[in-house]
C-alpha positions in Angstrom: 11.5 -25.3 -15.3 10.1 -21.8 -14.9 6.7 -20.9 -16.3 6.6 -17.8 -18.6 4.1 -16.4 -16.1 6.5 -16.4 -13.1 7.7 -12.8 -13.7 4.1 -11.6 -13.9 3.0 -13.6 -10.8 6.0 -12.2 -8.9 5.2 -8.6 -9.8 1.5 -8.7 -9.4 1.0 -11.0 -6.5 -1.6 -9.8 -3.9 -0.2 -7.0 -1.7 0.8 -8.1 1.8 -0.4 -5.7 4.4 1.6 -6.0 7.7 -0.4 -5.9 10.9 2.3 -3.9 12.7 5.4 -1.8 12.0 8.7 -3.8 11.9 12.0 -2.0 11.6 13.5 -5.1 10.0 10.8 -5.4 7.3 11.2 -4.1 3.8 10.6 -0.5 3.1 7.6 -1.4 0.9 6.0 -3.3 3.8 6.5 -0.4 6.2 5.0 2.1 3.6 2.0 -0.2 3.1 1.7 -0.5 6.9 1.7 3.3 7.2 -0.9 3.6 4.5 -3.1 1.0 6.1 -2.8 2.8 9.4 -3.9 6.1 7.8 -6.5 4.5 5.6 -6.5 7.3 3.0 -3.3 9.4 2.6 -1.1 11.4 0.3 2.6 10.9 -0.1 3.5 13.6 2.5 1.1 12.1 5.0 2.5 8.6 4.6 6.0 10.1 4.8 5.1 11.9 8.1 3.9 8.6 9.6 7.1 6.9 8.4 9.2 9.8 9.9 7.4 9.1 13.2 8.1 5.4 13.1 11.7 5.8 11.8 13.0 9.1 13.2 16.7 8.3 12.4 16.0 8.3 8.6 16.2 11.7 6.8 12.8 13.1 5.8 13.9 13.8 2.2 15.0 10.2 1.8 11.6 9.0 3.1 9.7 11.4 0.8 11.5 10.1 -2.3 11.1 6.4 -1.3 7.5 6.7 -0.3 6.6 8.5 -3.6 8.4 5.8 -5.6 6.7 2.9 -3.8 3.2 4.3 -3.8 3.3 5.4 -7.5 4.7 1.9 -8.4 2.0 0.1 -6.5 -0.7 2.4 -8.0 0.6 1.8 -11.6 0.4 -1.9 -11.0 -3.1 -1.6 -9.7 -2.3 -3.0 -6.3 -3.5 0.1 -4.5 -6.1 2.7 -5.4 -5.8 6.5 -5.7 -7.7 9.5 -6.9 -6.7 11.9 -9.7 -6.5 15.0 -7.6 -3.4 17.2 -8.0 -2.0 15.5 -4.9 -3.1 11.9 -5.2 -4.7 10.3 -2.1 -4.0 6.6 -1.9 -5.9 3.8 -0.2 -5.9 0.0 0.0 -9.5 -0.5 -1.2 -10.5 -2.3 2.0 -14.2 -3.0 2.3 -15.2 -1.3 5.5 -18.9 -2.0 5.6 -20.4 -5.4 5.2 -22.7 -6.2 2.2 -26.3 -5.8 3.0 -28.4 -8.5 1.4 -28.2 -12.2 1.1 -27.2 -14.8 -1.4 -29.7 -16.9 -3.2 -29.6 -20.6 -2.3 -27.5 -22.7 -4.6 -30.1 -25.4 -5.1 
């Protein structure tokens, strides 16, 4: 029996960030890898990285697919982006450790 939350959980599960490019992976995984590699990037910048990794695919096709994937992930709240005319996306990774300490529990 399926829970009514299954569709929600499927759509909003945590984003998987691949550690390397894989030609056999899904396009979304490769777009997320390219964004992670670049850290902060616009659609054309992610497209350029994907063009470099997949030179046999047409640039226009990459551009359309990257735009669709990044906008979809942004609208779901799975990646961050600014509100500039050309949005710059990022994965919201914490790059600097917290300074400070936790209070003892007891």
